[in-house]
DOBA-324689 format. One record per residue: x, y negated, z of N, C-alpha, C in turn; residue number from 1. Coordinates in steps of 0.2 Angstrom, whole numbers. Layout:
@npx X | npy Y | npz Z | capx X | capy Y | capz Z | cpx X | cpy Y | cpz Z | num NUM
...
// end
This chain:
@npx 32 | npy 37 | npz -128 | capx 38 | capy 37 | capz -127 | cpx 44 | cpy 39 | cpz -124 | num 1
@npx 47 | npy 39 | npz -122 | capx 51 | capy 47 | capz -119 | cpx 56 | cpy 45 | cpz -114 | num 2
@npx 53 | npy 39 | npz -112 | capx 58 | capy 34 | capz -107 | cpx 56 | cpy 39 | cpz -99 | num 3
@npx 59 | npy 40 | npz -94 | capx 58 | capy 41 | capz -89 | cpx 63 | cpy 35 | cpz -85 | num 4
@npx 58 | npy 33 | npz -79 | capx 57 | capy 29 | capz -74 | cpx 58 | cpy 34 | cpz -67 | num 5
@npx 64 | npy 31 | npz -66 | capx 64 | capy 37 | capz -58 | cpx 67 | cpy 30 | cpz -55 | num 6
@npx 66 | npy 31 | npz -47 | capx 67 | capy 35 | capz -39 | cpx 73 | cpy 38 | cpz -40 | num 7
@npx 78 | npy 38 | npz -41 | capx 85 | capy 42 | capz -40 | cpx 85 | cpy 45 | cpz -33 | num 8
@npx 85 | npy 40 | npz -31 | capx 86 | capy 46 | capz -21 | cpx 80 | cpy 49 | cpz -19 | num 9
@npx 77 | npy 47 | npz -23 | capx 67 | capy 53 | capz -17 | cpx 65 | cpy 55 | cpz -24 | num 10
@npx 69 | npy 57 | npz -30 | capx 66 | capy 61 | capz -35 | cpx 63 | cpy 61 | cpz -39 | num 11
@npx 60 | npy 53 | npz -37 | capx 50 | capy 54 | capz -39 | cpx 52 | cpy 48 | cpz -46 | num 12
@npx 48 | npy 57 | npz -53 | capx 48 | capy 51 | capz -59 | cpx 43 | cpy 52 | cpz -63 | num 13
@npx 43 | npy 46 | npz -68 | capx 34 | capy 45 | capz -70 | cpx 34 | cpy 44 | cpz -76 | num 14
@npx 36 | npy 51 | npz -80 | capx 36 | capy 47 | capz -88 | cpx 32 | cpy 46 | cpz -90 | num 15
@npx 35 | npy 37 | npz -95 | capx 30 | capy 32 | capz -95 | cpx 25 | cpy 34 | cpz -100 | num 16
@npx 24 | npy 38 | npz -104 | capx 18 | capy 42 | capz -107 | cpx 15 | cpy 45 | cpz -103 | num 17
@npx 19 | npy 47 | npz -99 | capx 12 | capy 52 | capz -94 | cpx 9 | cpy 48 | cpz -87 | num 18
@npx 12 | npy 41 | npz -86 | capx 8 | capy 37 | capz -79 | cpx 8 | cpy 29 | cpz -83 | num 19
@npx 1 | npy 31 | npz -86 | capx 0 | capy 21 | capz -87 | cpx 0 | cpy 19 | cpz -82 | num 20
@npx 5 | npy 12 | npz -83 | capx 3 | capy 10 | capz -76 | cpx -1 | cpy 2 | cpz -78 | num 21
@npx -8 | npy 2 | npz -84 | capx -9 | capy -4 | capz -84 | cpx -15 | cpy -4 | cpz -81 | num 22
@npx -17 | npy 1 | npz -77 | capx -24 | capy -2 | capz -71 | cpx -23 | cpy 3 | cpz -65 | num 23
@npx -24 | npy 2 | npz -61 | capx -23 | capy 4 | capz -54 | cpx -28 | cpy 12 | cpz -53 | num 24
@npx -25 | npy 14 | npz -49 | capx -29 | capy 23 | capz -49 | cpx -36 | cpy 18 | cpz -48 | num 25
@npx -40 | npy 24 | npz -47 | capx -48 | capy 23 | capz -46 | cpx -50 | cpy 27 | cpz -40 | num 26
@npx -55 | npy 26 | npz -34 | capx -57 | capy 30 | capz -32 | cpx -52 | cpy 30 | cpz -23 | num 27
@npx -51 | npy 37 | npz -20 | capx -49 | capy 36 | capz -16 | cpx -41 | cpy 34 | cpz -18 | num 28
@npx -36 | npy 35 | npz -19 | capx -32 | capy 38 | capz -23 | cpx -31 | cpy 29 | cpz -23 | num 29
@npx -33 | npy 27 | npz -27 | capx -33 | capy 16 | capz -25 | cpx -36 | cpy 14 | cpz -21 | num 30
@npx -38 | npy 15 | npz -16 | capx -41 | capy 13 | capz -10 | cpx -36 | cpy 14 | cpz -6 | num 31
@npx -33 | npy 20 | npz -3 | capx -26 | capy 23 | capz -2 | cpx -21 | cpy 13 | cpz -2 | num 32
@npx -20 | npy 12 | npz -7 | capx -15 | capy 12 | capz -13 | cpx -15 | cpy 6 | cpz -10 | num 33
@npx -20 | npy 0 | npz -13 | capx -23 | capy -7 | capz -8 | cpx -21 | cpy -8 | cpz -2 | num 34
@npx -24 | npy -1 | npz 1 | capx -22 | capy 0 | capz 11 | cpx -16 | cpy -3 | cpz 12 | num 35
@npx -11 | npy 2 | npz 10 | capx -5 | capy 2 | capz 10 | cpx -3 | cpy -8 | cpz 9 | num 36
@npx -6 | npy -10 | npz 3 | capx -2 | capy -16 | capz 1 | cpx -6 | cpy -19 | cpz 6 | num 37
@npx -9 | npy -19 | npz 8 | capx -16 | capy -26 | capz 10 | cpx -9 | cpy -25 | cpz 17 | num 38
@npx -7 | npy -19 | npz 20 | capx -7 | capy -17 | capz 28 | cpx 2 | cpy -22 | cpz 27 | num 39
@npx 4 | npy -19 | npz 20 | capx 12 | capy -24 | capz 20 | cpx 13 | cpy -32 | cpz 19 | num 40
@npx 6 | npy -35 | npz 16 | capx 6 | capy -42 | capz 16 | cpx 1 | cpy -44 | cpz 25 | num 41
@npx 1 | npy -42 | npz 27 | capx -2 | capy -42 | capz 35 | cpx 6 | cpy -43 | cpz 41 | num 42
@npx 7 | npy -39 | npz 38 | capx 14 | capy -40 | capz 40 | cpx 20 | cpy -41 | cpz 40 | num 43
@npx 20 | npy -45 | npz 33 | capx 23 | capy -49 | capz 31 | cpx 23 | cpy -57 | cpz 34 | num 44
@npx 15 | npy -58 | npz 33 | capx 12 | capy -67 | capz 35 | cpx 10 | cpy -66 | cpz 42 | num 45
@npx 11 | npy -60 | npz 47 | capx 7 | capy -64 | capz 53 | cpx 13 | cpy -61 | cpz 56 | num 46
@npx 17 | npy -65 | npz 61 | capx 21 | capy -63 | capz 67 | cpx 15 | cpy -59 | cpz 73 | num 47
@npx 21 | npy -58 | npz 75 | capx 19 | capy -50 | capz 81 | cpx 17 | cpy -44 | cpz 78 | num 48
@npx 14 | npy -43 | npz 72 | capx 11 | capy -36 | capz 67 | cpx 18 | cpy -35 | cpz 63 | num 49
@npx 19 | npy -28 | npz 63 | capx 24 | capy -26 | capz 60 | cpx 19 | cpy -17 | cpz 57 | num 50
@npx 25 | npy -18 | npz 50 | capx 24 | capy -10 | capz 48 | cpx 25 | cpy -7 | cpz 54 | num 51
@npx 21 | npy -2 | npz 52 | capx 21 | capy 7 | capz 57 | cpx 29 | cpy 10 | cpz 58 | num 52
@npx 32 | npy 11 | npz 50 | capx 38 | capy 13 | capz 48 | cpx 42 | cpy 8 | cpz 44 | num 53
@npx 48 | npy 9 | npz 45 | capx 53 | capy 7 | capz 41 | cpx 56 | cpy 4 | cpz 41 | num 54
@npx 63 | npy 3 | npz 40 | capx 66 | capy -4 | capz 40 | cpx 67 | cpy -9 | cpz 34 | num 55
@npx 64 | npy -6 | npz 29 | capx 62 | capy -11 | capz 20 | cpx 57 | cpy -8 | cpz 18 | num 56
@npx 56 | npy -9 | npz 13 | capx 47 | capy -12 | capz 10 | cpx 48 | cpy -5 | cpz 8 | num 57
@npx 52 | npy -2 | npz 3 | capx 55 | capy 5 | capz 2 | cpx 53 | cpy 11 | cpz 7 | num 58
@npx 57 | npy 11 | npz 12 | capx 55 | capy 14 | capz 16 | cpx 47 | cpy 15 | cpz 16 | num 59
@npx 45 | npy 10 | npz 19 | capx 39 | capy 7 | capz 21 | cpx 37 | cpy 12 | cpz 17 | num 60
@npx 34 | npy 10 | npz 11 | capx 31 | capy 13 | capz 6 | cpx 32 | cpy 20 | cpz 6 | num 61
@npx 39 | npy 23 | npz 8 | capx 38 | capy 32 | capz 7 | cpx 35 | cpy 33 | cpz 15 | num 62
@npx 36 | npy 31 | npz 20 | capx 31 | capy 34 | capz 24 | cpx 22 | cpy 31 | cpz 26 | num 63
@npx 21 | npy 25 | npz 20 | capx 13 | capy 26 | capz 21 | cpx 12 | cpy 31 | cpz 17 | num 64
@npx 14 | npy 31 | npz 11 | capx 12 | capy 38 | capz 4 | cpx 9 | cpy 43 | cpz 10 | num 65
@npx 15 | npy 46 | npz 11 | capx 18 | capy 51 | capz 17 | cpx 11 | cpy 52 | cpz 23 | num 66
@npx 9 | npy 49 | npz 26 | capx 2 | capy 49 | capz 30 | cpx -4 | cpy 48 | cpz 25 | num 67
@npx -2 | npy 41 | npz 22 | capx -10 | capy 42 | capz 18 | cpx -14 | cpy 49 | cpz 15 | num 68
@npx -7 | npy 53 | npz 12 | capx -9 | capy 57 | capz 8 | cpx -10 | cpy 66 | cpz 13 | num 69
@npx -6 | npy 65 | npz 18 | capx -9 | capy 70 | capz 24 | cpx -16 | cpy 69 | cpz 26 | num 70
@npx -15 | npy 62 | npz 27 | capx -23 | capy 60 | capz 33 | cpx -28 | cpy 62 | cpz 29 | num 71
@npx -27 | npy 63 | npz 19 | capx -32 | capy 60 | capz 16 | cpx -31 | cpy 66 | cpz 12 | num 72
@npx -26 | npy 72 | npz 13 | capx -26 | capy 74 | capz 5 | cpx -25 | cpy 73 | cpz 1 | num 73
@npx -22 | npy 69 | npz -1 | capx -20 | capy 66 | capz -10 | cpx -12 | cpy 66 | cpz -13 | num 74
@npx -11 | npy 67 | npz -17 | capx -5 | capy 68 | capz -20 | cpx -1 | cpy 62 | cpz -17 | num 75
@npx 6 | npy 63 | npz -16 | capx 11 | capy 58 | capz -12 | cpx 12 | cpy 56 | cpz -19 | num 76
@npx 17 | npy 58 | npz -24 | capx 16 | capy 56 | capz -32 | cpx 9 | cpy 53 | cpz -35 | num 77
@npx 4 | npy 52 | npz -34 | capx -2 | capy 49 | capz -34 | cpx -1 | cpy 42 | cpz -35 | num 78
@npx 1 | npy 41 | npz -24 | capx 4 | capy 36 | capz -23 | cpx 6 | cpy 31 | cpz -23 | num 79
@npx 15 | npy 35 | npz -24 | capx 19 | capy 33 | capz -26 | cpx 19 | cpy 29 | cpz -32 | num 80
@npx 18 | npy 33 | npz -37 | capx 18 | capy 29 | capz -41 | cpx 18 | cpy 22 | cpz -46 | num 81
@npx 12 | npy 20 | npz -44 | capx 9 | capy 14 | capz -42 | cpx 13 | cpy 10 | cpz -41 | num 82
@npx 12 | npy 11 | npz -32 | capx 16 | capy 7 | capz -29 | cpx 25 | cpy 5 | cpz -27 | num 83
@npx 27 | npy 9 | npz -33 | capx 33 | capy 6 | capz -35 | cpx 36 | cpy 5 | cpz -42 | num 84
@npx 30 | npy 6 | npz -47 | capx 28 | capy 7 | capz -55 | cpx 25 | cpy -1 | cpz -59 | num 85
@npx 20 | npy -3 | npz -54 | capx 13 | capy -4 | capz -57 | cpx 15 | cpy -12 | cpz -54 | num 86
@npx 13 | npy -18 | npz -59 | capx 15 | capy -25 | capz -56 | cpx 13 | cpy -28 | cpz -50 | num 87
@npx 16 | npy -32 | npz -48 | capx 14 | capy -34 | capz -39 | cpx 10 | cpy -38 | cpz -40 | num 88
@npx 7 | npy -40 | npz -47 | capx 2 | capy -43 | capz -49 | cpx -5 | cpy -41 | cpz -46 | num 89
@npx -7 | npy -36 | npz -50 | capx -10 | capy -32 | capz -48 | cpx -10 | cpy -25 | cpz -41 | num 90
@npx -3 | npy -24 | npz -40 | capx -5 | capy -21 | capz -34 | cpx -10 | cpy -28 | cpz -28 | num 91
@npx -7 | npy -33 | npz -28 | capx -10 | capy -38 | capz -24 | cpx -19 | cpy -39 | cpz -23 | num 92
@npx -18 | npy -39 | npz -31 | capx -25 | capy -42 | capz -33 | cpx -30 | cpy -35 | cpz -28 | num 93
@npx -28 | npy -27 | npz -29 | capx -31 | capy -23 | capz -26 | cpx -31 | cpy -24 | cpz -18 | num 94
@npx -24 | npy -27 | npz -15 | capx -25 | capy -29 | capz -9 | cpx -29 | cpy -32 | cpz -6 | num 95
@npx -32 | npy -39 | npz -10 | capx -35 | capy -42 | capz -10 | cpx -42 | cpy -41 | cpz -10 | num 96
@npx -45 | npy -36 | npz -15 | capx -51 | capy -34 | capz -15 | cpx -52 | cpy -33 | cpz -10 | num 97
@npx -47 | npy -26 | npz -5 | capx -50 | capy -20 | capz 0 | cpx -51 | cpy -25 | cpz 5 | num 98
@npx -46 | npy -34 | npz 7 | capx -50 | capy -37 | capz 10 | cpx -55 | cpy -42 | cpz 11 | num 99
@npx -55 | npy -44 | npz 6 | capx -62 | capy -46 | capz 2 | cpx -69 | cpy -43 | cpz 8 | num 100
@npx -68 | npy -33 | npz 4 | capx -74 | capy -29 | capz 5 | cpx -73 | cpy -29 | cpz 13 | num 101
@npx -70 | npy -31 | npz 17 | capx -72 | capy -32 | capz 25 | cpx -71 | cpy -39 | cpz 26 | num 102
@npx -71 | npy -45 | npz 21 | capx -74 | capy -53 | capz 22 | cpx -67 | cpy -56 | cpz 25 | num 103
@npx -64 | npy -52 | npz 25 | capx -59 | capy -55 | capz 26 | cpx -53 | cpy -59 | cpz 21 | num 104
@npx -53 | npy -67 | npz 19 | capx -48 | capy -70 | capz 17 | cpx -42 | cpy -71 | cpz 16 | num 105
@npx -36 | npy -65 | npz 11 | capx -33 | capy -63 | capz 10 | cpx -27 | cpy -72 | cpz 12 | num 106
@npx -29 | npy -76 | npz 7 | capx -27 | capy -82 | capz 8 | cpx -28 | cpy -88 | cpz 14 | num 107
@npx -28 | npy -83 | npz 20 | capx -32 | capy -88 | capz 27 | cpx -29 | cpy -82 | cpz 30 | num 108
@npx -24 | npy -86 | npz 32 | capx -17 | capy -85 | capz 37 | cpx -21 | cpy -82 | cpz 44 | num 109
@npx -25 | npy -88 | npz 47 | capx -28 | capy -88 | capz 53 | cpx -32 | cpy -80 | cpz 52 | num 110
@npx -36 | npy -79 | npz 48 | capx -40 | capy -74 | capz 48 | cpx -38 | cpy -69 | cpz 45 | num 111
@npx -33 | npy -65 | npz 42 | capx -29 | capy -64 | capz 39 | cpx -25 | cpy -59 | cpz 47 | num 112
@npx -21 | npy -63 | npz 49 | capx -18 | capy -60 | capz 54 | cpx -24 | cpy -60 | cpz 60 | num 113
@npx -30 | npy -62 | npz 59 | capx -33 | capy -60 | capz 66 | cpx -36 | cpy -53 | cpz 67 | num 114
@npx -37 | npy -53 | npz 59 | capx -41 | capy -45 | capz 55 | cpx -34 | cpy -39 | cpz 59 | num 115
@npx -28 | npy -42 | npz 57 | capx -21 | capy -37 | capz 55 | cpx -22 | cpy -37 | cpz 65 | num 116
@npx -21 | npy -42 | npz 72 | capx -23 | capy -39 | capz 74 | cpx -26 | cpy -35 | cpz 79 | num 117
@npx -36 | npy -36 | npz 76 | capx -38 | capy -32 | capz 74 | cpx -40 | cpy -25 | cpz 78 | num 118
@npx -36 | npy -23 | npz 71 | capx -35 | capy -16 | capz 67 | cpx -29 | cpy -12 | cpz 69 | num 119
@npx -22 | npy -18 | npz 70 | capx -16 | capy -12 | capz 70 | cpx -13 | cpy -9 | cpz 76 | num 120
@npx -12 | npy -1 | npz 72 | capx -12 | capy 5 | capz 77 | cpx -16 | cpy 8 | cpz 79 | num 121
@npx -23 | npy 4 | npz 74 | capx -30 | capy 8 | capz 75 | cpx -31 | cpy 15 | cpz 70 | num 122
@npx -35 | npy 15 | npz 71 | capx -35 | capy 24 | capz 66 | cpx -40 | cpy 19 | cpz 61 | num 123
@npx -40 | npy 13 | npz 59 | capx -44 | capy 10 | capz 52 | cpx -39 | cpy 12 | cpz 46 | num 124
@npx -41 | npy 11 | npz 42 | capx -39 | capy 13 | capz 34 | cpx -32 | cpy 7 | cpz 33 | num 125
@npx -31 | npy 3 | npz 37 | capx -26 | capy -2 | capz 34 | cpx -23 | cpy -1 | cpz 42 | num 126
@npx -25 | npy -5 | npz 47 | capx -22 | capy -3 | capz 53 | cpx -20 | cpy 4 | cpz 54 | num 127
@npx -18 | npy 9 | npz 52 | capx -18 | capy 15 | capz 53 | cpx -9 | cpy 13 | cpz 51 | num 128
@npx -10 | npy 9 | npz 47 | capx -2 | capy 8 | capz 42 | cpx 2 | cpy 1 | cpz 47 | num 129
@npx -1 | npy -1 | npz 54 | capx 3 | capy -8 | capz 56 | cpx 1 | cpy -7 | cpz 64 | num 130
@npx 7 | npy -11 | npz 68 | capx 8 | capy -9 | capz 73 | cpx 10 | cpy -17 | cpz 76 | num 131
@npx 8 | npy -17 | npz 84 | capx 9 | capy -25 | capz 85 | cpx 15 | cpy -25 | cpz 87 | num 132
@npx 21 | npy -27 | npz 88 | capx 28 | capy -29 | capz 89 | cpx 27 | cpy -34 | cpz 94 | num 133
// end
């Protein structure tokens, strides 16, 4: 395929043939993506917790991917491509798996928000993307 999907204002290009979005990246990159999505879910579902940056989801993804890339020495584009182009259900499944690995049921709002409150604004892998509002 020769189509190229572009988030024009940000210059992120992903040639469909070279950027297979059928699966999530594995390892540290996949973990960071799951954590970015988990933080967004917490901020959406929990009163008093917001994301650390951005006025909307796109701004947040740009800032969160930049932070993760800097802190973990990852490719910012390797983080952003799945965040912008992967199916939402796949991203949410990754976030759910990450949270379940910590003993948090993403479908239990009380438990999710208690976790979010405990990590917001800390150096935790998810908490670094959250702040108390």
